[in-house]
C-alpha positions as CSV (number, residue, x, y, z in Angstrom):
1,X,51.8,17.6,23.8
2,X,48.7,18.0,21.8
3,X,45.6,16.9,23.7
4,X,44.3,14.9,20.7
5,X,47.3,12.7,20.3
6,X,46.0,10.2,22.8
7,X,42.8,9.6,21.0
8,X,42.5,6.5,18.8
9,X,42.4,7.1,15.1
10,X,38.9,5.6,14.7
11,X,37.5,7.7,17.5
12,X,39.1,10.9,16.0
13,X,37.8,10.1,12.5
14,X,34.2,9.6,13.8
15,X,34.4,12.9,15.8
16,X,35.6,14.7,12.6
17,X,32.8,13.2,10.6
18,X,30.3,14.4,13.2
19,X,31.8,17.9,13.1
20,X,31.7,17.9,9.3
21,X,28.0,16.9,9.3
22,X,27.1,19.6,11.8
23,X,28.9,22.1,9.6
24,X,27.0,20.9,6.6
25,X,23.7,21.1,8.4
26,X,24.5,24.7,9.5
27,X,25.3,25.6,5.9
28,X,21.9,24.3,4.9
29,X,20.1,26.1,7.6
30,X,21.9,29.3,6.9
31,X,21.1,29.0,3.2
32,X,17.5,28.3,3.9
33,X,17.3,31.5,6.1
34,X,19.3,33.7,3.9
35,X,19.3,32.3,0.3
36,X,20.4,35.5,-1.3
37,X,23.6,35.6,0.8
38,X,24.5,32.0,0.6
39,X,25.2,31.6,-3.1
40,X,23.5,28.2,-3.2
41,X,20.3,27.2,-5.0
42,X,17.9,24.7,-3.4
43,X,19.4,21.6,-4.9
44,X,23.1,22.4,-4.6
45,X,22.9,23.1,-0.9
46,X,21.0,19.9,-0.3
47,X,24.1,17.9,-1.4
48,X,25.6,18.9,2.0
49,X,22.7,17.4,4.0
50,X,23.0,13.7,5.0
51,X,19.7,11.8,4.7
52,X,20.5,10.2,8.1
53,X,19.5,13.4,9.8
54,X,16.9,12.5,12.5
55,X,13.3,13.1,11.5
56,X,10.1,12.7,13.4
57,X,7.7,13.8,10.8
58,X,8.7,11.2,8.2
59,X,9.4,8.5,10.8
60,X,6.6,6.1,9.8
61,X,7.5,6.6,6.1
62,X,11.2,6.0,6.8
63,X,10.5,2.7,8.6
64,X,8.2,1.4,5.9
65,X,10.4,2.5,3.1
66,X,13.5,1.0,4.7
67,X,11.7,-2.3,4.9
68,X,11.3,-2.1,1.1
69,X,14.7,-0.7,0.3
70,X,13.3,2.6,-1.1
71,X,14.7,5.0,1.6
72,X,18.0,6.5,0.4
73,X,20.2,5.2,3.2
74,X,23.6,6.8,3.8
75,X,26.0,5.3,6.2
76,X,29.7,5.1,6.7
77,X,29.5,1.4,7.5
78,X,30.4,-0.3,4.2
79,X,29.2,-3.7,5.3
80,X,25.8,-2.3,6.3
81,X,25.5,-0.4,3.1
82,X,26.4,-3.4,1.0
83,X,23.8,-5.5,2.8
84,X,21.2,-2.8,2.2
85,X,22.0,-2.7,-1.5
86,X,21.7,-6.5,-1.8
87,X,18.4,-6.4,0.1
88,X,17.2,-3.6,-2.2
89,X,18.2,-5.5,-5.3
90,X,16.3,-8.6,-4.0
91,X,13.1,-6.6,-3.4
92,X,13.3,-5.1,-6.9
93,X,13.9,-8.5,-8.5
94,X,10.9,-9.8,-6.7
95,X,8.6,-7.0,-7.7
96,X,9.7,-6.7,-11.3
97,X,10.2,-10.4,-11.8
98,X,6.7,-11.2,-10.6
99,X,5.3,-8.6,-13.0
100,X,7.3,-9.7,-16.0
101,X,7.2,-13.4,-15.4
102,X,3.5,-13.9,-14.7
103,X,1.9,-11.0,-16.5
104,X,2.6,-11.9,-20.1
105,X,1.9,-15.6,-19.4
106,X,-1.2,-15.3,-17.2
107,X,-3.2,-12.9,-19.4
108,X,-3.2,-15.2,-22.5
109,X,-3.8,-18.2,-20.3
110,X,-6.8,-16.6,-18.6
111,X,-8.2,-15.4,-21.9
112,X,-7.8,-18.7,-23.9
113,X,-8.2,-21.3,-21.3
114,X,-10.6,-19.9,-18.6
115,X,-12.2,-16.6,-19.7
116,X,-13.9,-16.2,-16.3
117,X,-10.5,-15.4,-14.8
118,X,-9.5,-12.8,-17.4
119,X,-11.1,-9.8,-15.5
120,X,-9.5,-10.9,-12.2
121,X,-6.1,-11.5,-13.8
122,X,-6.2,-8.1,-15.6
123,X,-7.1,-6.4,-12.3
124,X,-4.1,-7.9,-10.5
125,X,-1.7,-7.1,-13.3
126,X,-2.8,-3.5,-13.4
127,X,-2.3,-3.2,-9.7
128,X,1.3,-4.7,-9.9
129,X,2.1,-2.3,-12.8
130,X,0.8,0.7,-11.0
131,X,2.7,-0.2,-7.8
132,X,5.9,-0.6,-9.9
133,X,5.5,2.8,-11.5
134,X,4.9,4.4,-8.1
135,X,8.0,2.8,-6.7
136,X,10.0,4.1,-9.7
137,X,8.7,7.6,-9.2
138,X,9.6,7.7,-5.5
139,X,13.1,6.4,-6.3
140,X,13.8,9.2,-8.8
141,X,16.4,11.8,-8.1
142,X,13.8,14.6,-7.8
143,X,11.9,12.7,-5.1
144,X,15.2,12.2,-3.2
145,X,16.1,15.9,-3.4
146,X,12.6,16.8,-2.3
147,X,12.9,14.5,0.7
148,X,16.3,16.1,1.6
149,X,14.7,19.5,1.3
150,X,11.8,18.4,3.5
151,X,14.2,17.2,6.2
152,X,16.1,20.5,6.0
153,X,12.9,22.5,6.4
154,X,11.9,20.3,9.3
155,X,15.2,20.8,11.0
156,X,15.0,24.5,10.5
157,X,11.5,24.6,12.1
158,X,12.7,22.7,15.1
159,X,15.8,24.9,15.5
160,X,13.7,28.0,15.4
161,X,11.9,26.8,18.6
162,X,8.8,28.8,17.7
163,X,6.1,27.2,19.9
164,X,3.3,27.9,17.4
165,X,5.3,26.3,14.5
166,X,6.3,23.4,16.6
167,X,2.6,22.8,17.6
168,X,1.6,23.0,13.9
169,X,4.4,20.5,13.0
170,X,3.3,18.2,15.8
171,X,-0.4,18.4,14.8
172,X,0.2,17.5,11.2
173,X,2.7,14.8,12.2
174,X,-0.1,13.1,14.2
175,X,-2.4,13.4,11.2
176,X,0.3,11.9,9.0
177,X,0.8,8.9,11.3
178,X,-2.9,8.4,11.8
179,X,-3.5,8.3,8.0
180,X,-0.6,5.9,7.5
181,X,-1.7,3.6,10.3
182,X,-5.3,3.5,9.1
183,X,-4.2,2.7,5.5
184,X,-1.8,0.0,6.8
185,X,-4.6,-1.6,8.8
186,X,-7.0,-1.5,5.8
187,X,-4.5,-3.1,3.4
188,X,-3.3,-5.7,6.0
189,X,-7.0,-6.8,6.2
190,X,-6.5,-8.0,2.6
191,X,-3.8,-10.3,3.9
192,X,-6.1,-11.6,6.6
193,X,-8.7,-12.3,3.9
194,X,-6.0,-14.1,1.8
195,X,-5.1,-16.3,4.8
196,X,-8.8,-17.1,5.3
197,X,-9.0,-18.1,1.6
198,X,-6.1,-20.4,2.2
199,X,-7.7,-22.1,5.2
200,X,-11.2,-22.5,3.7
201,X,-10.3,-23.3,0.1
202,X,-12.7,-25.7,-1.5
203,X,-11.6,-28.6,-3.7
204,X,-12.5,-28.7,-7.4
205,X,-12.7,-31.9,-9.4
206,X,-10.1,-32.0,-12.2
207,X,-12.5,-33.8,-14.5
208,X,-14.4,-30.5,-14.8
209,X,-11.4,-28.8,-16.4
210,X,-9.9,-31.8,-18.2
211,X,-11.4,-30.6,-21.5
212,X,-9.8,-27.2,-21.1
213,X,-6.4,-28.2,-19.9
214,X,-3.7,-30.7,-20.8
215,X,-5.2,-34.1,-21.7
216,X,-2.1,-36.0,-20.5
217,X,-2.8,-35.1,-16.8
218,X,-4.6,-37.8,-14.9
219,X,-7.9,-36.9,-13.3
220,X,-7.5,-35.9,-9.6
221,X,-8.8,-33.4,-7.1
222,X,-7.1,-30.0,-7.3
223,X,-7.6,-26.6,-5.6
224,X,-8.0,-23.2,-7.2
225,X,-5.5,-20.6,-6.1
226,X,-7.1,-17.8,-4.1
227,X,-5.3,-15.1,-6.2
228,X,-4.5,-15.5,-9.8
229,X,-0.8,-14.9,-9.3
230,X,0.4,-18.2,-10.6
231,X,-1.5,-20.9,-12.5
232,X,-5.0,-21.0,-11.0
233,X,-5.3,-24.8,-11.1
234,X,-2.3,-26.8,-10.0
235,X,-2.3,-30.5,-9.1
236,X,-0.3,-32.3,-6.4
237,X,2.5,-30.6,-4.7
238,X,2.7,-27.8,-7.3
239,X,-0.4,-26.4,-5.6
240,X,1.7,-25.7,-2.5
241,X,4.5,-24.2,-4.6
242,X,2.1,-21.8,-6.1
243,X,0.6,-21.0,-2.7
244,X,4.0,-20.2,-1.3
245,X,4.7,-17.8,-4.3
246,X,1.3,-16.2,-3.8
247,X,1.8,-15.7,0.0
248,X,5.3,-14.1,-0.6
249,X,3.9,-11.9,-3.4
250,X,1.0,-10.7,-1.3
251,X,3.3,-9.8,1.6
252,X,5.7,-7.8,-0.7
253,X,2.8,-6.0,-2.4
254,X,1.5,-5.0,1.0
255,X,4.9,-3.7,2.1
256,X,5.4,-1.7,-1.1
257,X,1.9,-0.3,-0.9
258,X,2.3,0.9,2.7
259,X,5.7,2.4,1.9
260,X,4.6,4.4,-1.1
261,X,1.3,5.5,0.5
262,X,3.0,6.6,3.7
263,X,5.5,8.7,1.8
264,X,2.6,10.2,-0.1
265,X,0.8,11.1,3.1
266,X,4.0,12.5,4.5
267,X,4.6,14.9,1.6
268,X,1.0,16.1,1.6
269,X,0.7,16.7,5.4
270,X,4.2,18.3,5.5
271,X,3.1,20.7,2.8
272,X,0.0,21.6,4.8
273,X,2.2,22.2,7.8
274,X,4.4,24.7,5.9
275,X,1.3,26.5,4.6
276,X,-0.1,26.8,8.1
277,X,3.2,28.0,9.5
278,X,3.4,30.7,6.8
279,X,-0.2,31.7,7.4
280,X,0.5,32.0,11.1
281,X,3.5,34.2,10.4
282,X,1.5,36.5,8.1
283,X,-1.4,36.7,10.5
284,X,0.7,37.5,13.6
285,X,3.1,39.8,11.8
286,X,3.4,42.3,14.6
287,X,4.2,39.5,17.1
288,X,7.1,38.3,15.0
289,X,8.4,41.9,14.6
290,X,8.4,42.2,18.4
291,X,10.4,38.9,18.6
292,X,13.1,40.2,16.3
293,X,16.4,41.3,17.7
294,X,16.0,44.6,19.6
295,X,19.3,46.1,18.2
296,X,17.4,47.1,15.0
297,X,14.8,49.8,14.6
298,X,11.1,48.8,14.2
299,X,11.1,49.6,10.5
300,X,14.1,47.5,9.9
301,X,12.7,44.6,11.9
302,X,9.4,44.8,10.0
303,X,11.3,44.7,6.6
304,X,13.4,41.8,7.9
305,X,10.3,39.8,8.9
306,X,8.5,40.6,5.7
307,X,11.5,39.6,3.7
308,X,11.6,36.3,5.5
309,X,7.9,35.7,4.8
310,X,8.5,36.5,1.1
311,X,11.4,34.1,0.9
312,X,9.4,31.4,2.7
313,X,6.5,31.9,0.3
314,X,8.8,31.6,-2.7
315,X,10.4,28.4,-1.3
316,X,6.9,27.1,-0.6
317,X,5.9,27.7,-4.2
318,X,9.0,25.9,-5.5
319,X,8.4,23.1,-3.1
320,X,4.8,22.6,-4.3
321,X,5.9,22.8,-7.9
322,X,8.4,20.0,-7.3
323,X,5.9,18.0,-5.3
324,X,3.4,18.3,-8.0
325,X,5.9,17.1,-10.5
326,X,6.6,14.0,-8.4
327,X,3.1,13.1,-7.2
328,X,1.1,13.9,-10.4
329,X,2.1,10.6,-12.0
330,X,1.4,8.4,-8.9
331,X,-2.0,10.0,-8.6
332,X,-2.6,9.4,-12.3
333,X,-1.5,5.8,-11.8
334,X,-4.0,5.4,-8.9
335,X,-6.8,7.0,-11.0
336,X,-5.9,4.8,-13.9
337,X,-5.8,1.6,-11.8
338,X,-9.0,2.1,-9.9
339,X,-10.8,3.1,-13.1
340,X,-9.7,0.0,-14.9
341,X,-10.3,-2.1,-11.9
342,X,-13.9,-0.9,-11.8
343,X,-14.2,-1.4,-15.5
344,X,-12.7,-4.9,-15.3
345,X,-14.6,-6.3,-12.4
346,X,-17.6,-4.2,-11.2
347,X,-18.9,-3.3,-14.6
348,X,-18.7,-7.0,-15.6
349,X,-20.8,-8.0,-12.6
350,X,-23.3,-5.2,-13.2
351,X,-23.7,-6.2,-16.9
352,X,-24.1,-9.8,-16.0
353,X,-26.8,-9.1,-13.4
354,X,-28.6,-6.7,-15.7
355,X,-28.5,-8.9,-18.7
356,X,-29.6,-12.1,-16.9
357,X,-33.4,-11.5,-17.5
358,X,-34.3,-14.7,-15.9
359,X,-38.1,-14.2,-16.3
360,X,-37.6,-13.6,-20.0
361,X,-35.7,-16.9,-20.3
362,X,-38.7,-18.7,-18.7
363,X,-41.1,-17.0,-21.2
364,X,-38.9,-17.9,-24.1
365,X,-38.9,-21.6,-23.1
366,X,-41.6,-24.1,-24.2
367,X,-43.6,-23.5,-21.0
368,X,-46.9,-24.1,-22.9
369,X,-45.9,-27.8,-23.4
370,X,-45.7,-28.4,-19.7
371,X,-48.4,-29.6,-17.3
372,X,-50.7,-27.2,-15.4
373,X,-48.7,-27.7,-12.2
374,X,-45.4,-26.8,-13.8
375,X,-47.0,-23.7,-15.4
376,X,-48.3,-22.6,-12.1
377,X,-44.8,-23.0,-10.6
378,X,-43.4,-21.0,-13.5
379,X,-45.8,-18.1,-12.7
380,X,-44.7,-18.1,-9.1
381,X,-41.0,-18.0,-10.2
382,X,-41.7,-15.1,-12.6
383,X,-43.4,-13.2,-9.7
384,X,-40.3,-13.7,-7.6
385,X,-38.0,-12.6,-10.4
386,X,-39.6,-9.2,-10.9
387,X,-37.2,-7.9,-8.2
388,X,-33.9,-7.4,-10.1
389,X,-30.7,-8.8,-8.8
390,X,-28.2,-6.1,-7.9
391,X,-25.2,-5.3,-5.7
392,X,-25.7,-2.8,-2.9
393,X,-23.2,-0.4,-1.3
394,X,-24.0,-1.0,2.4
395,X,-27.5,0.2,3.3
396,X,-27.4,2.7,0.4
397,X,-28.3,2.3,-3.2
398,X,-27.9,-0.4,-5.8
399,X,-24.6,-0.3,-7.7
400,X,-25.0,1.1,-11.2
401,X,-23.4,3.5,-13.7
402,X,-25.6,6.3,-12.4
403,X,-24.5,5.7,-8.9
404,X,-20.8,5.9,-9.9
405,X,-21.4,9.3,-11.4
406,X,-23.2,10.3,-8.2
407,X,-20.2,9.2,-6.1
408,X,-17.9,11.3,-8.2
409,X,-20.1,14.3,-7.7
410,X,-20.3,13.7,-4.0
411,X,-16.5,13.4,-3.8
412,X,-16.1,16.7,-5.7
413,X,-18.6,18.4,-3.3
414,X,-16.7,17.1,-0.3
415,X,-13.4,18.3,-1.6
416,X,-14.9,21.7,-2.4
417,X,-16.4,21.9,1.1
418,X,-13.0,21.1,2.8
419,X,-11.2,23.6,0.7
420,X,-13.7,26.4,1.6
421,X,-13.6,25.5,5.3
422,X,-9.8,25.4,5.5
C-alpha cells in the first residue's frame, strides 16, 4: 500500500503546496544566479515567487503596509483574503473620500467665509493629495514586481551564507529599522499635539462670527476645530461629530505616512546593501576565487566569479532604473508638497511680520494732536519697535527668504560630503 494513502486530503494538499512553493523559490534563485541559462527575464521569473516569503529586511515596512492594506498579501485562506480585501477597500474609501469630500468644499469656504483659514486649509489638502499619490505609486504593478525582486535577492543573499554579505545585510537592516522608527516617532508626535489641542481647546463666542456665517443660527459658544478637516466652527453636538472625524482622519494619515515612508526607506537601504555587497565582491576578488569549487582550474574559477560580478552589476543597474522609475514621483510629490507648504504658511507669516511696520503706523497717526504725556509714550513705543518681529529657527537665524536659500545650499553641501565619504 502506498505510504501516502493514510494522509488526510487537506494535509496532503498543504504539503504539495509547500513543495510547489519551494520549487518556485529554487527556480527564482537559479534564474538569479544563472540568468543566461534559465530562459527567464526578471519579471517573468518573479511570477513564481510568493510574496509570503519570509523577509527580515522589509519586516517593518510589511507590518506598517499591512495595517494600511498596501502590502500585496497572498494566502490560500479565502476567508482571510476576503477580509483583507474588504479592509483594504475601507482604507481606500476613507483616504479618497476624505480628500474628495472635504477638499472641494473646504477651500471655497475658507476663501469666502474666513480667509485666515485659507493657507491652513490649502496646506492640509496638498498633504492629503500628496499622500494619496504616493499610495497609488506604491500600489502600482511595477512597485509590486520590484518588491518581489527585492525579496528574491534577499533570499539569495541569505542562502549564499556569505558572512560578509550577511553582515552588510544586517547592518543596513538596522539602519532601515532605525530610520523608520525615528520617522514614526516624529510623525506620532503630531498626533500627541493634536490630542493636546483637543484637551486645551478654547471657546470662541459665536457672535464674533455671526456676520460671516448663517444668520439663522442662534448665538452660542462654539469651539474651533484644531485641524481644518471639517467645518472649522461647529455648534452643539456637531462639534463632537467633526472632532471624531478629525481624530479618525489624523490616525489614518499617520498610518499611511508611516507605511509609505518605511517602504521608501526599505528600498533605499536595500539598494545600498546590494551596492556594498557588490563592492565587497569586487574588492576581495581573489578570496571569492579561492572559495569557488576546487574541481575547476583557477582561470575558469576567475572567469566564473567575474561573470557573476558582471551579472550582479547588470541586475543592480536594472534594479536602480526600476527603483528610480517608482520613487521619482513620490520624491517629486514630497518636494512639491513641502514647497507649497512653505509658500502657503511660512511665507505668509514672514510677509505679515515684515509688512507690519508698527512704528510707521504710529508716525502716520495724528500723534501731534495728543498731549505731551501721550507723545512721550509714543516715543518709547517707537524705540521698542525698532527691533523687528521675526521667527527664529532654534538658536540660529531669523527666518527669511535668504535663509531658505542658505538651507538649500547647506543641504546640497551635506549630500555632496556624504557622497564623497561613502
